[in-house]
C-alpha positions as CSV (number, residue, x, y, z in Angstrom):
1,X,-0.1,-0.1,0.0
2,X,1.0,3.6,-0.5
3,X,0.1,7.1,0.8
4,X,-0.9,9.9,-1.3
5,X,-0.5,13.5,0.1
6,X,1.5,16.6,-1.7
7,X,4.5,17.6,0.4
8,X,7.6,19.4,-0.3
9,X,10.9,17.4,-0.4
10,X,13.0,19.9,1.8
11,X,16.5,19.0,0.3
12,X,15.4,19.8,-3.3
13,X,12.4,22.1,-2.9
14,X,10.0,19.9,-5.3
15,X,6.7,18.5,-4.5
16,X,6.1,14.9,-4.0
17,X,2.7,13.1,-3.8
18,X,3.1,9.3,-3.6
19,X,4.9,7.8,-1.0
20,X,5.6,4.2,-0.5
21,X,7.3,2.4,2.5
22,X,10.6,1.2,1.4
23,X,12.0,0.0,4.8
24,X,10.7,-1.1,8.0
25,X,12.5,-1.4,11.2
26,X,11.2,-3.0,14.3
27,X,13.0,-3.3,17.6
28,X,11.0,-5.4,20.0
29,X,13.6,-5.1,22.8
30,X,13.6,-1.2,23.0
31,X,10.1,-1.1,21.7
32,X,10.5,1.1,18.6
33,X,9.6,1.2,15.1
34,X,11.6,2.9,12.1
35,X,9.9,3.7,8.7
36,X,11.6,4.8,5.9
37,X,9.7,5.9,2.7
38,X,10.2,7.1,-1.1
39,X,8.6,9.9,-2.0
40,X,7.7,10.1,-5.9
41,X,6.4,12.9,-7.8
42,X,3.2,11.3,-8.5
43,X,1.7,7.9,-8.7
44,X,2.1,8.1,-12.4
45,X,5.8,8.3,-12.0
46,X,6.2,5.5,-9.7
47,X,4.0,3.0,-11.8
48,X,6.7,4.3,-14.8
49,X,9.5,2.9,-12.4
50,X,10.9,6.4,-12.4
51,X,13.4,7.3,-9.5
52,X,12.0,8.6,-6.3
53,X,12.5,12.5,-5.5
54,X,13.5,11.2,-1.9
55,X,14.7,7.9,-0.5
56,X,15.1,9.1,3.1
57,X,12.3,10.2,4.8
58,X,12.7,8.5,8.1
59,X,9.8,8.5,10.8
60,X,10.2,6.7,13.9
61,X,7.9,5.8,16.7
62,X,7.4,4.5,20.0
63,X,5.9,0.9,20.1
64,X,5.6,-1.7,17.8
65,X,2.4,-3.4,16.1
66,X,0.6,-6.0,18.0
67,X,1.1,-9.5,17.3
68,X,-0.6,-10.4,14.3
69,X,-1.1,-7.3,12.8
70,X,0.6,-6.5,9.4
71,X,3.5,-4.0,10.3
72,X,3.1,-2.1,7.1
73,X,-0.4,-1.4,7.5
74,X,0.3,-0.6,11.1
75,X,2.9,1.7,10.2
76,X,0.5,3.4,7.5
77,X,-2.1,3.9,9.9
78,X,0.1,5.9,12.3
79,X,1.9,7.9,9.5
80,X,-1.6,9.1,8.4
81,X,-2.9,10.4,11.9
82,X,-3.7,13.8,12.6
83,X,-1.8,15.9,15.2
84,X,-3.6,16.0,18.4
85,X,-5.2,19.5,18.9
86,X,-5.8,19.5,22.3
87,X,-2.3,19.3,23.7
88,X,-2.6,15.6,24.4
89,X,1.0,13.9,24.7
90,X,1.4,11.5,21.4
91,X,2.8,8.1,23.1
92,X,3.9,7.3,19.7
93,X,6.5,10.3,19.3
94,X,10.1,8.8,19.5
95,X,12.0,11.7,21.5
96,X,15.1,11.0,19.3
97,X,13.4,12.1,16.2
98,X,10.0,14.1,16.8
99,X,10.4,16.7,14.0
100,X,8.4,14.9,11.1
101,X,6.3,12.7,13.1
102,X,3.1,14.3,11.4
103,X,4.6,15.0,7.8
104,X,2.2,12.3,6.2
105,X,-0.8,13.3,8.5
106,X,-4.2,13.4,6.6
107,X,-2.8,11.2,3.9
108,X,-4.9,8.8,1.8
109,X,-4.0,5.3,2.0
110,X,-4.1,3.6,-1.4
111,X,-3.6,0.1,-2.9
């Protein structure tokens, strides 16, 4: 599955609207998950096997998927979550790398 949302790739200043999880790292002992995404200009460029605009967007989360849950679907569900507006602390924020936790908030999950 993939994510659709237009963001700007900071390193090159270009828009990207289609994002695919390329790497998912689960650390059971430390209870954290690292997600690396590739971002493409569009789903069409992805479908044409073009190179991604960015290969290094990394988002880290406290916690790992529950047993029996697809880790990629779990990661996507966290990536699209909206930032809490009421000041409620987000237990999924990984303290060492919180800056882009909500970069993909509101994205559409597509097959």
